C-alpha positions, 0 to 999 in steps of 0.5 A: 572832339575836345570842345572848350565852351564859354560858360557865362553862367546863363542858360544858353551857354549851359545848354550848349555844353549839355548838347555837346556832351550828349553828342559825345564830345570831351567838354571843358567849361571856361568862364571869362572874367572880363570886367573887374574894377574896384575903383568904381564907386557904383554899387552892383556894377557887375555881378560877375562873381554870381555868374561865375558861381552859376557857371561852376554849378553847371560844370559840376552838374555835368561833370566836366572840368571847369576854370576861370580865366582873367581877361579883364586887362585886355577887356579894359584896353580893347573894349572899355577904353575904346568905348570911352574914346568913341563916346568922347569923339561923339560916336556910338560904339557897340562893345558887344561886337567888339567883345566877340571879335577881340575877346571871345573869338580871339583871346578866349579862342587862343586859351582854348587851343592851349588846352588842346581844343579841337573846337570852341563853342559859345551860347550864341543864337547863330549858325555856322556852315561850310561851302563846298569850296571851303568857305565858312559861313555865319548864318542867322539863328533859327529863332528870329527873336533871338538871332545874335549873328549881328553881334558876330559880324566881325568874326574872320574865316579863321575864327569861324573854322572851329566855332560851334554854336549848339543852340543856333538850331534851337528856339529859346523855349526849347533851350529852356525846356532842355535846361529844365528836363536836365535840371540844369542850375540855370534853367530858370535864370533870366537872360542878362541885359546889356554889358556886364560892366554896366550891370544895373547901372545906367550907361550915362552914369557909367560914362560920367566916371571918365567923361566930364559933364559939360553943359550945352544947349539943346536946339530944336529944329523944326521940319522946315529947318532940315535940308537934305545932304549932297549924297544919300549917305550924308547926314541932314543939314540943319538951318540954325536960323530956324532953331530955338533952344529948349533946354540944356544937356550935360554933354553931347557925347552922352547922347546918340542919334535917335535917342529920346530918353534923358532929354528932360524937355517938356511942352511937346505933343510928341516926343523929342528925338536927337537928330544931330550933334555938334561936338565942337560947340557941344550942341544937341539938335532935336526934332519932335516926332519919329516922323521928323525928317532930320531923323531919317536918311537914305544911307551911310558910308564906311571907310575902307579901314573900318570894313570887314568881309566875313566872306572876302570872296563875295566882296565887290572887286572894283570901285563903283562895283555894287551889290544888292544886300539886306542889311541892318545897323542895330540888333533886332532891326528887321533886315532892310533892302539896300545897295552896297557900293565900293567907292574910292574911300570905302563903301556906301550902303544906300537903303531902299527906304529911308532909315531912322536913327543911323549913328556914326560909330555903330556897326552896319552888317549886310547879309545875302540878298537871296535868303538873308540868312548869311552874314557877308560883312560889316563895317563901322558907320562913318 
């Protein structure tokens, strides 16, 4: 087949290209130039030039065609602008999930097809399979420490139909070993951390380029000031009569539920965690210790318009129909047993055990309950 590989300049995509070449495919490498902003005054905001050069060196080493495509305008519109809007509204988005849905498996995939590609490959640690009745499956990567299926929880059946994940069956040490034995230029390159456009910059510093600093109070809520919501998926209710102001913050939109860093409040035996925020009053609510009842809840809700099924054939048919699943709402979180229920407004996900740090705006992804390997669907936490 003719396979177009997204060469990121990292070792994983490099080995993906190598493996496909060894299998006898015609391989073409493309580097996606996603974020360029000359107006940013922060140094080293994105080392994309270095990554593009590394991708070029890999392509030259393998003797495959290579090109750079500029998707920066679409990336700004679909990912960065959306991210700023979500933070401004008090929610916590996941740009990595959106990048895969909107850029890598949409615009990049279309560009690959314009080159006559039979398949599109990336260096993600996940797997794809197809059932006997033609349903495409997104499966967890074999390496439990590197499984990246969560980041692909918004892909469609069509996008999976021609997707290849050559390192999905491998453990990370194996990928390094293959790269070293093949003398790939990226064999010793460290894994990138986080979003490219953030780079070495702290996320709050980046957000402050568009979101205004707006000082507000940090209110500590003691355990006795927390009451349970009406439903398992409701957030905790705080009795502000128990609250005391312990500091100030630069803006509630810069913080997320479960966050402990950046509060700069001393005088406590255990760390403080963000347990809630009021965007209208710009108040940030915190609680002491990771055992604080305000940090935990039993479930979450998602509106119908923000729920996506990778396997539509597995979705509950009627309102109040439910199914047992295994779910997570952040990368590398252990899968949790839960019940997914279809409601008149969307879906609810209620966990067997209370969960810490559920943040509106993030994605919840659910897997099959039998093996936990297949990602069935996902939704934005409301």
